[in-house]
N, C-alpha and C positions, 0 to 999 in steps of 0.2 A: 504493500500500500504506500502511495507516495507521501501521504500526510502522516507525520510522526512527531509527537510532542515529547518523546522520551529523551531525557537528558543523558549524556554520556556519564560514565563513571567519574571521569575527571571533572565534569561540570557539577555533579552531585557533591564531590569533595570540595570544590571551589565554593559552592553555595554554603555548605556547612561551615567551612573555615571562615567565610565572611560573616556568617551569623554568630559564630562563637566570638570572633574578634569584636564585632559591634557591641555585643552585650558586655564584653570584658572591658573595653577601652572607651567606648563612645557614650555609654548609658549615663555617665556622671557629668557629661559636659553641661547639660541644662542646669542641674542643681548646682554645679560649680561656678556658673556664670550668671545665673538669673538675678542674683542680688546686686550685680554691678550696674550702675545707671548709665555709664558712658559707653557708647558702642566700641570705641577703640580699646577700652579696658576689657570689655568682653572678648573682643577679637584676640587681643594679646594673651589673655588667659587660656586660650585654646592651644597656644604654641606647644606646650609639652605633649599634649595629646596628638597633635599633628606630627610632631617629631616621632612619636611612637608608631603612628600610621606608616610613616616612611621607613622607619627602622625595621618594621616587620614585613616590609616588602610590598605593601599595597599599591604604591605608586607604580612600581615595576609591573605589578600584576594587572594593571589597567592600561598600560602602554602597549601598543601593538608589537607582536613578535617580530615582524619584518624590520623594525627599527631598533631592536635590541630589548624590547620588553618581553612580557610573558603572556599577554592577552592574545587569545586565539581568534577573537572576533567580537562583534558587538553583542551577541547573545551572552557571551561570558561576562562582558562589562555590565549588561543588564542584570545579571544574577547578583553581582556584587552590589550594584547600585540599590536594588530592592532591599537587600539585607541591611545595608548601612543606613539608608534614609528611613527605613521603618523604625530604627532605634533613635537616630539623631541626624539633624539636617545641616547644622552649621559647619562642623568640621568636614562632614561628608561633601558638602558643596565646595569647600576650599580645595579638597582633594580633586574632585571631578573638574573643577574650573581649571586646574593645571593642564588637563588634557585639551580643553578648549584653547587655552593659551598656546599650546604647542601645535595645535592643528595646522595653522598656516605653515609652520616650519616643516612639519611632516608631509604636507601636501605639495609644497612648492620649493622647499629648500634644496639647494645644491649639495653635493657630497661635502664640499668644503664648509658650507654653513652648518650642516648637520654635525660634522666633527667638532666645530667650534662651539656650538651652542647647546647640543642635545645631551652630551655626556653627563652633565651634572644631575640630570633628572633620572638617570639609571643607577646612580650611586645610592644605596639604601642608608643614607646618613643625612643629618642636617634637616633643614626645613625649606626645601626649594619650592619656589612659587613661579608660575608663569601666568600671564594675563593677556587676553585678546582685547586690546583697547579699541573698541569699535564705537559704542554709543557715545553721544555727545549731549550737552545741555540743549534743550529745545527739541530733542528727538532726532533719530537717525533713520527712520523708516525709509525716507527717500534718499538713501545713501548714494544711489547711483544716478540721481537726477542732476541735470545741469543747473547752473546758477540762473535765477536767484533762489531756486527751491532745493539747493543741494543740502543733503542731510549730513554730509561729512564736510566740516569747515576747517579741520586741522590741515595745516600745510607743511610741506617739506620742500625746501629750496636747496638746490645743489650749489655749494660754495667750495670750489676746488674739488678736493677728493672727499668731501663730507656733505651729508645731508643735514640741514638745519631745520628742526621741527618746532612748530609753534601751534598751540591750540589747547583745547580743554576736552576732557573725557569724563563721562559719568556712567554709573551703573556697571562698572567693570570690576568683577570679583578680584580681590587681592591686589588691585592696581597700586595701592599705596605701599605695599610690602610691610614687613614686620617693623621696620624702623622709620617708615615714612619716606624712604628714598626709592620706592619702586620695588617690583619683584625682581627675581633673578633674570627673567626675560619678559620683555613687554613687546608684543606684536602690535604696532601702531598702524591703524588704517588712516590714510591721509591722502591729500591731493598733491601730486608732484608737478602740476602745471596749472596755472591760473586760466589759461586760454583753451587748452585741449579739452575735448569731450571726456566724460567719465570713463569711457571705454579705453582711453589712452592715458588718463591722468590719475585714476583711482589706484592707489598702491598700498602695499603693506611693507613696513620697514621694521627690522628687528632692533630693539634697544636693550642691551644688556644692563643689568643693575650692578651696583647702585647708580641711579640715573642723575647725572649732574644737570640741573635745570628743572627737575620735577618737584612740584609743590603739592603736598596733600592738603587740599583746601578744607575738606570736611569729610567725615565718615558718616554716612547716612544712618539714621536711627530707624531701622526697619521694623515693620509690623511683625514679621516672622523672621526666621533665620537670624535670631537675635545676636548670635555670637559669630557672625560672618561679616567680613569687611566688604562693603560696597561703597567706595569713596567717590568723591569728585576730585580730579587732579588737573593741574595746569602744567603744560610743557612750555618752557620758555627757552628758546635758543638751545634746544637739546641737540648735540652734535654726535653723529655716528658715522662710521666709514661708508663710503659710497657703495661698497660691496654688501651692505646689510639689507639691501632691498631684495624682496622675494619675487623671483620670476620677472623682474624688470618693471618699469613704469607701465601702468595700465592693467597689470595682472591682478590687482586688488579686487576688481569686480567679481571675477570668477572665484577667487579665494574666499571672499565673504559669502557668496551664494552657496558654495559647496560646504563651507565650514559649519554652517548651522543646520545641515541636514541630519547628520548623525545625532546631534544633540537634541533635535526635535523628538526622536524616538525615546531618548533618555528622559526627557521631561515627562513623557507618558509613564515611564517606569517610576519616576519620582512620585508622581500622582498616585500610582498604584500602591507604592509603599506606604504613603500616608493613609490611604483608604484601609490598607491592611492593619496598620496600627490602630486606627479608630475602630475597625470591626472587632479586632481581638479584645480591645478594652471593653467595648460595649457588650459583646457576647458574655464575657466574664461577669460584668456588672449585672446583666439581665438574669444570669443563672444564680447569683447569690443575693440579690437585693429584692426585698418584698415591697419596699416603699410603703410600709404600714398596711400592706394587704395580707391576705391569708397564704398566698403562694408566691414564689419567685416570679418576677414580672415576665419572664420568658414564657410562662404558661398562658399569657394573654395573646390572643391571635394577632392583634395589631403589632405587638412587639415582634412576634415570630415573622410576620410578613415583612416588616422593615428590615430585619436581619437577613432574610432570604433575598430580598431585592438588592441589598448591599453586596451580598456575596455574588449574586449573578453579575452585577456591574463590574466587580473586581475581576472575575474570571474573563469577562469580555475584554476588558482593558489589557489584562496580562497577555492574552493570546494575540491581540492586535499588535501590541508592542513587540512580542516575540517574532511575529510575522515580519514586522518592519525591520527588526534587527537581522533576521535571517536574510531578508531581501538585500540589505546593505552588505552582509557578508558574502553573498553570492553574486553581487553586482547586478542584481535584477534591475531592468530599466524602470520598473515601477517603484523602486525603493524610496525615492524622494517623496512621492505622493503618499505612500504608506506611512512614512515617518511623520509627515505633517498631520495626517489623520490621527495617528497615535497621540501626538501632542494635543491636538484640539479636543478629541474625544476623551482622552485620559484626564486632562487637566480640568475640563468642565464637569466631567462626571464625578471627579473627586470632590469638588466643592459641594456638589449636590448631595452626594452620599454621606459625606462627613456631617453636613448640616442635618440630614435626616437622622443620623445616628445620635446627634446631640438631642434631638427631640425624644428619642427613647430614654436617654439618661435624664432629661429634663433640666431644670434650673441649675442642678448641681454641675452641669457642664459649662456654666457661664462664669467661671472664675479661674484664675491662673493656677490654682491648686489642682485642677482637674486636667488630665492629659489632653482631652478633646479640644480645649481652648487653644493650646499651643499647636496641636496638629492642624486645626483649621487655619490659624495664623500663618503657618508655613505653607499650607496648600493654596492659599489665596493668590500667591504670586505665580503659580504655574500657568494660568491662562494669560499672564501679563509679560513674563520675561522670555528671553530668547526669541523675541519677536512676538508681540501681542497677537492673540488669536484673531482679532478683527482684521489686523493687517495681514496676517498669514492667509486668511481666507481671501482677502482682496487681491493681494499681490502675487502670492505663489499659487494657491489652488485655483483661483479664478483664471489666472494666466494659463495654467495647465489645461483647464477645462475648455477654454475658448480657443485653444490652438487647433488649427485645422487637422493636425496629425494626431490629436489626442485619441487614444484607444481606451474606452472605459473598461474593457475586459482585461486589460493588462495586469491589473492588481490581483485578479483571481485565476486567470488562465495561465499566466506566466509565459515563458518562451518554450518553443518546441525543442526537444533534445537534438 
């Protein structure tokens, strides 16, 4: 039979290892940072935990095997992501954001650039960070539009043998770094010409840290992911060698477009993980709580129906995400569409399901001492980040659907052998 959801022995071990590590090392991040009022304090308090994540090999285990890591594909990544995010979101997102920060280098880096910049992320020591500096104040959805509607306004001007970068970035995970001088590697989306069209001017330039000329303006105090750094940074006359550009001027448009496809599937997995955490808590609550009644509340049909609906939704999201990851691993032409559906359906379903489960628990869920409150706060961002779902529908999916060559059966018929 062609369809088989059976995980390999190696994948089963990977998932169990991830589950064990998450409960051992990540479970105390929330209690250990919740009392801190400043977002930078919360972020820096996670440094020892993140160092343990790296030391125990989890960064290597999510970096692709072809570039020296141990990850055999997106489905393996999804298994790790579900286990980590189900327990804790902030440090997990710091870890997973490193792969996004490295995506431009892995996709378009020359052998020389890979040797120069990638090795530090394969070493299971320290607290290495990478960031993809794409989003800007005012929004970057129209990143590839010409002036005056350009979403990317950061510029890079060639001065002799160096690029001089100026601009501001926002909503970039870990962009300030541990010391406020940037991450170990910052992939900056910018314009390398004021006159050329985006197809020729939009570029990605690598900036190694510490970054001279980077200012950490503020670290945003987020509704969820409370111990994760999402800062606003300014780049003033940041100088890097001419050879740090990826793929040459104009390659940035394709690098950006392709970079956010795998992460779309992962956002669906993040949403699944939050639903799972909410479901497991609520199921346990329903089995042990009577709420002043004669029997545990799970004996009531309304509660049973709500739990059943939540479980159905979780299973649907999981297998859509797995299908998208498998399509990415096998280079299926429909992979991009499936990944985008996984993000939209997964993230919006999660918000609905978690809210429904809060109704089962009742008013007890509406305070920070109850896990459901924090779970919902984390989940609310998934329809918004990595490209908001409204924009993804309009720009990516609508564009696909309206293309004359679009084949609606490609997502389920696949390609002939």
